[in-house]
C-alpha positions as CSV (number, residue, x, y, z in Angstrom):
1,M,72.8,-96.7,-51.2
2,S,71.0,-95.7,-54.3
3,R,72.0,-97.8,-57.5
4,V,69.5,-95.7,-59.8
5,F,69.4,-92.0,-60.4
6,L,66.1,-91.1,-62.2
7,I,67.0,-87.8,-64.0
8,G,65.5,-85.1,-65.7
9,A,67.3,-84.1,-68.8
10,G,65.9,-81.1,-69.4
11,P,64.3,-79.6,-72.6
12,G,67.0,-80.0,-74.7
13,D,69.9,-77.3,-74.2
14,P,72.8,-79.6,-72.7
15,E,73.9,-76.6,-71.0
16,L,70.8,-76.7,-68.8
17,L,71.6,-80.1,-67.4
18,T,72.1,-79.7,-63.5
19,L,75.3,-80.0,-62.2
20,K,74.5,-82.6,-60.3
21,A,72.5,-84.9,-63.2
22,A,76.2,-84.3,-65.7
23,R,78.6,-85.4,-62.5
24,L,76.2,-89.0,-62.3
25,L,76.0,-89.7,-66.2
26,A,79.7,-88.7,-66.0
27,Q,79.8,-91.6,-63.5
28,A,77.2,-93.9,-64.5
29,S,77.8,-97.5,-66.0
30,V,74.4,-98.1,-68.0
31,V,72.2,-95.0,-69.1
32,L,68.9,-95.9,-70.4
33,H,67.3,-92.6,-72.5
34,D,64.1,-91.5,-73.7
35,S,63.9,-90.8,-77.6
36,L,63.3,-87.0,-76.4
37,V,66.3,-86.7,-74.7
38,D,68.8,-84.7,-76.8
39,P,72.0,-86.5,-78.4
40,R,74.0,-83.9,-76.8
41,V,73.4,-84.2,-73.3
42,I,73.6,-88.3,-73.9
43,M,77.3,-87.3,-75.1
44,L,78.3,-86.1,-71.3
45,A,77.9,-89.9,-70.3
46,N,80.6,-92.0,-69.2
47,A,82.5,-92.8,-72.5
48,R,82.5,-96.7,-71.2
49,A,78.3,-97.1,-69.9
50,K,76.1,-99.1,-71.8
51,I,74.0,-96.8,-73.3
52,I,70.0,-98.3,-73.9
53,D,67.2,-96.4,-76.1
54,V,63.9,-97.1,-74.4
55,G,62.5,-94.0,-76.2
56,K,58.6,-93.8,-76.2
57,R,56.8,-91.2,-78.9
58,C,53.7,-91.6,-79.7
59,G,53.4,-93.8,-82.7
60,R,56.6,-95.1,-82.3
61,H,56.7,-96.7,-78.8
62,S,60.2,-99.0,-79.1
63,A,59.5,-100.2,-75.6
64,S,56.9,-100.4,-73.0
65,Q,56.6,-99.1,-70.0
66,A,56.5,-102.3,-68.2
67,E,59.3,-103.6,-70.6
68,I,61.0,-100.4,-69.5
69,C,60.3,-101.4,-65.5
70,V,62.1,-105.0,-65.9
71,L,65.0,-103.8,-67.7
72,L,65.4,-100.7,-65.3
73,V,65.6,-104.0,-61.8
74,E,67.4,-105.8,-64.3
75,E,70.2,-103.5,-64.9
76,A,70.0,-102.0,-61.3
77,Q,70.6,-105.9,-59.5
78,T,74.3,-106.3,-61.4
79,G,75.5,-103.6,-59.0
80,Q,76.0,-101.2,-61.4
81,M,75.1,-97.6,-60.6
82,V,72.0,-96.8,-63.2
83,V,70.9,-93.3,-64.6
84,R,67.4,-94.0,-66.1
85,L,67.6,-90.4,-68.2
86,K,64.1,-88.6,-68.9
87,G,63.2,-85.4,-71.0
88,G,62.4,-82.4,-68.9
89,D,61.2,-83.1,-65.5
90,P,61.2,-87.0,-64.0
91,M,58.2,-86.2,-62.1
92,I,55.9,-84.4,-64.9
93,F,54.1,-86.6,-67.2
94,G,57.4,-88.5,-66.6
95,R,56.2,-92.0,-66.6
96,A,58.2,-91.7,-62.7
97,T,55.7,-93.5,-60.7
98,E,55.4,-97.4,-62.5
99,E,59.0,-96.8,-62.1
100,M,59.7,-96.2,-58.1
101,E,57.2,-98.4,-57.9
102,A,58.7,-101.1,-59.7
103,L,62.3,-100.3,-57.7
104,R,60.6,-100.4,-54.6
105,A,59.0,-103.6,-55.0
106,A,62.7,-105.0,-55.9
107,G,64.4,-103.4,-53.0
108,I,66.5,-101.1,-54.6
109,G,67.6,-97.4,-53.5
110,F,67.0,-94.9,-56.1
111,E,67.3,-91.2,-56.1
112,V,64.9,-88.6,-58.1
113,V,67.3,-85.7,-59.7
114,P,65.1,-83.0,-61.0
115,G,65.4,-81.5,-64.5
116,I,63.8,-78.1,-66.4
117,T,60.5,-79.1,-67.4
118,A,59.1,-77.8,-70.7
119,A,57.3,-74.5,-69.5
120,S,59.9,-73.4,-68.1
121,A,61.9,-73.2,-70.9
122,A,59.5,-72.4,-73.2
123,A,58.7,-69.3,-70.7
124,A,62.3,-68.5,-70.9
125,G,62.7,-69.0,-74.5
126,T,59.9,-66.8,-75.3
127,Q,60.6,-64.0,-73.1
128,V,57.1,-64.4,-71.4
129,S,56.5,-65.0,-67.5
130,L,53.9,-67.6,-67.1
131,T,52.7,-65.7,-63.8
132,Q,51.8,-62.0,-63.5
133,R,50.6,-59.7,-61.4
134,G,46.9,-58.4,-61.7
135,I,46.6,-61.0,-64.7
136,S,47.5,-64.4,-64.0
137,R,48.1,-65.5,-60.8
138,S,48.1,-69.4,-61.0
139,L,50.2,-72.0,-63.6
140,H,48.1,-75.1,-64.5
141,I,50.2,-77.9,-66.4
142,I,48.1,-80.3,-68.2
143,T,48.7,-83.4,-70.7
144,G,46.5,-83.0,-74.1
145,H,46.4,-86.2,-74.3
146,G,43.8,-88.6,-72.9
147,A,44.8,-92.2,-71.8
148,E,43.7,-94.2,-75.4
149,G,44.8,-91.0,-77.1
150,G,42.0,-89.2,-77.2
151,L,41.0,-86.1,-75.3
152,P,41.9,-85.8,-71.3
153,A,39.2,-85.7,-68.7
154,H,39.6,-82.2,-67.5
155,D,37.3,-80.1,-66.1
156,Y,38.0,-77.3,-68.8
157,A,34.9,-75.6,-67.1
158,A,37.0,-75.0,-63.9
159,L,40.3,-74.2,-65.9
160,T,38.7,-72.0,-68.1
161,K,37.3,-70.0,-64.6
162,S,40.8,-69.9,-62.5
163,G,42.2,-67.0,-65.0
164,G,45.1,-68.7,-65.2
165,T,47.7,-69.3,-67.5
166,L,47.5,-73.2,-69.5
167,A,50.8,-75.1,-70.2
168,I,49.5,-78.0,-72.2
169,Y,51.8,-80.9,-72.9
170,M,51.5,-83.3,-75.4
171,G,48.7,-81.3,-77.0
172,G,49.5,-81.2,-80.3
173,E,47.3,-83.7,-82.1
174,T,44.3,-83.1,-79.9
175,L,44.7,-79.0,-80.3
176,P,41.7,-78.8,-82.2
177,G,39.3,-81.0,-79.5
178,L,40.6,-79.0,-76.3
179,A,40.2,-75.7,-78.4
180,A,37.0,-76.6,-78.5
181,H,36.4,-77.6,-75.0
182,F,37.6,-74.4,-74.1
183,I,35.4,-72.4,-75.9
184,E,32.7,-74.6,-74.8
185,A,33.3,-73.8,-71.5
186,G,33.2,-70.1,-71.6
187,M,36.9,-69.1,-72.6
188,E,37.0,-66.1,-74.9
189,P,38.0,-67.1,-79.0
190,T,40.5,-64.4,-79.0
191,M,42.3,-65.7,-75.8
192,P,45.8,-65.7,-76.9
193,A,47.4,-68.8,-77.6
194,L,51.3,-69.8,-78.2
195,L,52.0,-72.9,-79.5
196,I,56.0,-73.8,-79.0
197,E,58.2,-76.9,-80.8
198,N,61.7,-77.4,-79.6
199,A,61.6,-75.4,-76.5
200,S,65.5,-74.3,-75.6
201,Q,66.7,-75.9,-78.7
202,P,68.3,-74.4,-81.6
203,T,64.9,-75.3,-84.1
204,I,63.1,-74.0,-81.8
205,R,59.7,-72.0,-83.6
206,H,57.1,-70.8,-82.3
207,L,53.1,-70.2,-83.5
208,R,51.1,-67.1,-82.5
209,G,47.8,-67.0,-82.8
210,T,44.2,-67.5,-80.2
211,I,42.3,-70.7,-78.7
212,A,40.0,-69.9,-81.8
213,T,43.1,-69.5,-84.9
214,L,45.8,-71.7,-83.2
215,P,44.1,-75.1,-84.2
216,G,44.1,-74.2,-87.6
217,L,47.5,-72.7,-88.3
218,H,49.0,-76.0,-86.6
219,A,46.9,-78.0,-89.3
220,A,48.6,-75.5,-91.9
221,R,52.2,-75.6,-90.6
222,R,52.4,-78.6,-88.2
223,A,55.5,-79.1,-86.1
224,S,57.7,-82.4,-86.6
225,G,59.1,-82.1,-82.8
226,P,57.5,-81.8,-79.3
227,V,55.0,-79.1,-78.9
228,L,54.1,-77.5,-75.7
229,I,51.0,-75.2,-75.9
230,L,50.7,-71.8,-73.6
231,I,47.2,-70.1,-73.0
232,G,46.3,-67.4,-71.2
233,E,46.5,-63.7,-71.1
234,V,50.0,-63.2,-69.9
235,L,50.7,-64.0,-73.9
236,S,48.6,-60.6,-75.2
237,E,52.1,-58.7,-75.5
238,I,53.9,-61.3,-77.6
239,L,50.5,-60.9,-80.2
240,V,51.3,-57.4,-80.6
241,N,53.6,-56.2,-83.6
242,T,54.8,-59.3,-84.5
243,A,56.6,-59.9,-87.8
244,V,55.1,-63.2,-88.0
245,E,52.2,-63.5,-86.5
246,H,51.0,-66.8,-88.2
247,A,53.5,-68.7,-89.4
248,F,56.2,-70.7,-87.0
249,A,59.6,-68.1,-87.2
250,G,62.2,-69.3,-85.1
């Protein structure tokens, strides 16, 4: 039987939590959560549960991944029901692989409960489909954060030629370099681009521009919360007739 549940907390809005995730949270004895998990989601946990913040955010690591894995195994070995609560979906840039490997090595049963990822929440919040017949027939979910904090080693030419929509996670700090690489790879500087801060939450803000202008706009009005960057022709309509085209708008 599973004693550990790796659960996706979704993008923030507690109403986007799955029914299964909410049920398991209410039953858990121990909850280990990331710092990006909305407090309103954590409040749905069992009132008697031990709540452990193992939050990891860029530049503010309160626990290393190795420490989290050790703690997860130790809590599960007590025989209690443990929930590992991750923002978004555990299997999309959630470092779930390391935790699953640690649990397998310790002989601990676990289950993964998916959550709504930021790209889906951003699409819903902006009312823009990430795929569209005749415009974009593919969606590429990529990271904007390399292993050492720099630019990731993507095949920028292949991504540009794909003609699909790009959803870039953790790309706020590296946006200037990402934009330069895409333009160098052949992307038109006028390609529509959108930066979404705090997708699905009351504090959501959008920064509209193009792949050439978005880095400068972000530098002038930097986001403080987690951001997702969307790039592609499907965004063309939201750049037309907007009241605040070059500023954050909630």
